[in-house]
Backbone bond lengths (Angstrom), bond angles and torsions (degrees), N, CA, C in turn:
res aa  C-N    CA-C-N  psi(-1)  N-CA   C-N-CA  omega(-1)  CA-C   N-CA-C  phi
1 X - - - 1.445 - - 1.549 106.28 -
2 X 1.287 113.93 131.92 1.469 122.05 -178.65 1.542 108.46 -103.04
3 X 1.350 114.25 128.60 1.443 117.55 175.58 1.492 108.53 -111.55
4 X 1.324 116.84 132.11 1.412 121.27 179.14 1.534 109.46 -100.53
5 X 1.294 115.87 133.74 1.474 119.36 177.99 1.509 107.54 -95.52
6 X 1.322 114.79 130.55 1.442 119.14 177.57 1.532 108.49 -84.90
7 X 1.316 115.42 151.93 1.506 117.18 -178.11 1.495 110.52 -67.08
8 X 1.320 118.14 153.73 1.456 119.65 -178.75 1.511 111.01 -66.89
9 X 1.321 117.71 148.37 1.458 122.90 -177.41 1.534 112.38 -80.39
10 X 1.287 117.27 -17.81 1.473 121.28 -178.06 1.521 109.86 -143.74
11 X 1.306 114.21 160.49 1.478 118.21 177.44 1.514 108.60 -89.85
12 X 1.307 116.00 138.77 1.448 121.78 -178.58 1.516 109.26 -75.82
13 X 1.343 117.54 127.08 1.466 118.76 175.59 1.505 110.30 -86.19
14 X 1.315 116.76 155.62 1.460 119.26 -179.02 1.510 111.46 104.58
15 X 1.315 117.13 175.08 1.492 122.24 -175.26 1.530 110.12 -74.95
16 X 1.336 115.32 156.34 1.447 123.40 171.71 1.545 104.51 -82.93
17 X 1.341 114.73 124.43 1.465 119.96 -177.10 1.510 112.93 -99.10
18 X 1.342 116.83 138.38 1.436 121.60 171.93 1.496 109.98 -77.13
19 X 1.364 119.57 160.71 1.478 120.75 179.26 1.521 115.18 -55.71
20 X 1.342 116.03 -41.83 1.459 117.61 177.82 1.514 115.48 -70.55
21 X 1.369 115.74 -13.83 1.439 118.70 175.29 1.570 112.17 -90.88
22 X 1.325 115.54 -17.87 1.494 120.27 177.93 1.501 109.94 -78.87
23 X 1.307 119.20 -52.15 1.487 122.97 -177.29 1.514 106.42 -93.06
24 X 1.331 117.42 111.84 1.451 122.47 -177.45 1.535 112.50 -83.55
25 X 1.337 116.00 -47.48 1.480 118.62 -179.64 1.516 108.24 -168.50
26 X 1.336 118.50 149.79 1.463 121.14 173.24 1.504 110.00 -75.16
27 X 1.329 117.57 147.15 1.486 122.93 176.50 1.550 106.95 -98.42
28 X 1.321 117.36 117.23 1.412 123.76 177.94 1.570 108.93 -106.03
29 X 1.284 116.59 95.83 1.441 123.60 179.06 1.500 109.55 -130.65
30 X 1.333 118.68 171.66 1.468 119.62 176.84 1.525 112.79 -58.33
31 X 1.363 114.32 -44.06 1.452 118.61 -176.92 1.551 109.54 -69.69
32 X 1.324 118.90 -36.87 1.449 121.80 178.36 1.516 112.09 -67.42
33 X 1.344 117.67 -37.19 1.426 121.79 177.80 1.522 110.00 -67.96
34 X 1.294 117.29 -38.56 1.493 122.23 177.28 1.526 109.71 -62.24
35 X 1.329 115.69 -44.00 1.482 120.09 178.15 1.499 112.98 -61.98
36 X 1.309 116.24 -41.00 1.447 121.36 -178.28 1.554 111.97 -70.34
37 X 1.310 117.22 -36.40 1.446 119.13 -177.68 1.565 110.50 -79.96
38 X 1.308 117.56 -39.32 1.473 119.12 -174.32 1.511 113.26 -90.61
39 X 1.352 117.18 -38.87 1.426 120.39 -168.28 1.558 112.93 -116.75
40 X 1.301 117.40 1.76 1.437 124.45 -178.48 1.536 110.37 54.93
41 X 1.359 118.45 42.41 1.437 125.06 179.51 1.495 107.00 -121.61
42 X 1.362 114.64 135.62 1.465 120.12 -176.07 1.518 109.10 -120.88
43 X 1.373 115.84 146.77 1.453 123.53 -173.33 1.502 109.57 -109.88
44 X 1.335 115.89 135.31 1.427 123.51 -178.11 1.530 110.12 -134.92
45 X 1.334 115.80 147.66 1.439 120.13 164.37 1.529 107.04 -87.16
46 X 1.311 117.55 128.01 1.449 120.89 -177.01 1.483 112.28 -124.82
47 X 1.306 117.68 166.64 1.463 124.11 178.46 1.499 108.47 -62.80
48 X 1.375 117.33 132.84 1.484 119.12 179.68 1.544 115.03 -64.27
49 X 1.326 117.72 -15.28 1.444 118.83 176.54 1.512 113.60 -88.85
50 X 1.307 118.21 -6.80 1.488 123.04 -175.39 1.517 110.56 -76.87
51 X 1.321 115.64 141.13 1.447 122.26 176.78 1.545 108.44 -95.86
52 X 1.335 116.70 172.20 1.489 120.75 -179.87 1.510 110.31 -63.36
53 X 1.295 120.64 -40.60 1.424 122.60 -177.85 1.559 110.69 -68.49
54 X 1.302 118.39 -36.66 1.455 122.91 174.93 1.535 111.27 -67.87
55 X 1.320 117.42 -36.67 1.488 119.20 176.39 1.480 110.73 -69.16
56 X 1.309 117.81 -41.41 1.498 119.81 176.40 1.525 111.80 -58.88
57 X 1.356 115.89 -49.33 1.432 118.19 -178.83 1.523 113.45 -63.59
58 X 1.367 117.67 -37.32 1.463 121.66 -179.36 1.496 111.16 -68.71
59 X 1.329 119.10 -37.97 1.514 120.84 -179.11 1.490 106.93 -69.46
60 X 1.364 119.51 -41.44 1.472 122.11 -179.48 1.500 110.34 -63.07
61 X 1.314 119.84 -37.00 1.451 121.75 -178.63 1.496 112.02 -77.00
62 X 1.336 117.04 -44.60 1.492 120.09 -174.78 1.520 112.95 -73.17
63 X 1.334 118.72 -33.58 1.460 120.93 -173.35 1.517 112.86 -113.21
64 X 1.336 119.12 -1.22 1.417 124.60 178.39 1.519 113.42 54.58
65 X 1.358 113.41 54.70 1.474 120.33 -177.16 1.547 108.50 -133.10
66 X 1.309 117.36 173.35 1.484 122.52 177.95 1.466 106.89 -111.57
67 X 1.373 116.97 120.86 1.465 121.65 -175.42 1.539 109.88 -94.28
68 X 1.328 116.83 134.09 1.416 121.68 178.51 1.510 114.80 -94.89
69 X 1.343 115.13 -37.50 1.500 119.78 -174.22 1.464 109.48 -152.62
70 X 1.297 118.01 146.48 1.492 125.32 173.00 1.526 109.44 -127.35
71 X 1.375 114.86 129.10 1.451 120.43 173.55 1.513 106.74 -122.08
72 X 1.324 118.14 139.38 1.441 122.19 -178.64 1.515 113.10 -122.87
73 X 1.330 114.68 153.87 1.464 120.55 176.64 1.538 106.93 -139.54
74 X 1.318 116.91 138.26 1.452 122.32 171.16 1.475 106.71 -97.36
75 X 1.367 115.55 111.83 1.490 119.14 -173.70 1.542 106.66 -96.49
76 X 1.323 115.03 133.29 1.464 120.43 176.75 1.524 110.91 -82.82
77 X 1.317 118.13 139.38 1.432 122.03 -178.84 1.551 110.75 -66.30
78 X 1.343 115.58 144.65 1.439 120.26 -176.99 1.560 109.13 -80.94
79 X 1.331 116.38 154.84 1.400 122.61 173.73 1.555 109.89 -77.76
80 X 1.295 116.60 133.33 1.437 122.06 -179.58 1.535 110.73 -135.61
81 X 1.277 117.54 152.29 1.476 120.45 174.72 1.498 109.24 -103.24
82 X 1.284 114.92 136.71 1.473 121.35 174.32 1.527 107.21 -120.64
83 X 1.349 114.53 99.25 1.490 122.92 -169.77 1.537 110.50 54.19
84 X 1.312 118.61 -109.15 1.479 118.59 -175.33 1.509 111.06 -101.28
85 X 1.309 118.78 0.39 1.467 121.22 -176.85 1.510 109.10 -105.95
86 X 1.308 115.43 143.65 1.476 122.22 173.63 1.519 107.59 -85.67
87 X 1.321 118.47 132.53 1.415 121.82 179.00 1.520 110.82 -132.39
88 X 1.279 115.62 -175.74 1.521 120.65 -177.47 1.498 109.43 -142.42
89 X 1.316 115.22 135.14 1.481 120.93 172.73 1.521 108.61 -70.21
90 X 1.314 118.06 161.73 1.440 120.65 -176.67 1.565 110.59 -75.11
91 X 1.287 114.13 153.49 1.510 118.91 173.29 1.545 107.12 -77.77
92 X 1.391 114.80 151.13 1.476 118.81 -179.03 1.478 108.18 -149.76
93 X 1.328 113.98 167.45 1.479 122.10 -176.32 1.513 107.08 -115.47
94 X 1.345 117.03 136.54 1.443 125.57 -178.90 1.512 108.09 -117.08
95 X 1.320 119.27 138.64 1.423 125.45 177.08 1.484 110.78 -125.29
96 X 1.349 117.43 131.19 1.474 122.56 175.51 1.523 104.28 -108.63
97 X 1.313 116.64 116.35 1.437 122.86 -174.37 1.493 109.44 -111.05
98 X 1.377 117.89 116.73 1.448 122.44 178.18 1.510 108.75 -94.60
99 X 1.312 115.85 131.96 1.504 121.11 -178.22 1.554 108.98 -102.28
100 X 1.328 114.23 159.54 1.450 118.92 171.47 1.550 109.06 -63.55
101 X 1.346 115.10 157.94 1.446 120.16 -171.50 1.538 113.14 -64.04
102 X 1.352 118.16 -21.90 1.408 120.97 -176.23 1.562 113.96 -80.35
103 X 1.311 116.22 -11.82 1.511 121.98 -172.15 1.515 110.35 -111.78
104 X 1.338 113.72 151.70 1.480 121.95 175.35 1.535 107.58 -143.99
105 X 1.342 115.83 155.20 1.445 122.48 172.90 1.536 106.55 -119.27
106 X 1.302 117.26 129.83 1.438 122.12 -179.17 1.538 108.63 -110.45
107 X 1.298 119.87 107.40 1.477 124.40 -179.41 1.514 113.76 -87.14
108 X 1.358 116.64 -16.38 1.467 118.31 -167.98 1.528 107.88 -97.87
């Protein structure tokens, strides 16, 4: 089956990102480990400017795998206190990348 991609309807504003600029780091938590073991989905912190197609291409290039699905979340920074002042952690973007069943990523 051949799928034809239509051209984008708009030009993306902002810089063109390299694959190593898109994926910042893998997230190793209990929930992420559960997703990777049971559902073959891996969690990454990604650049907030990156789109789903850029995240998919970056993971495929960096880890030499075939990506099936990408889900993203914009996470709001938590409130924190710094001595007597109230502060805020930075906002960040999280991507959950599901791979085809033939592929795995080994972080350890």
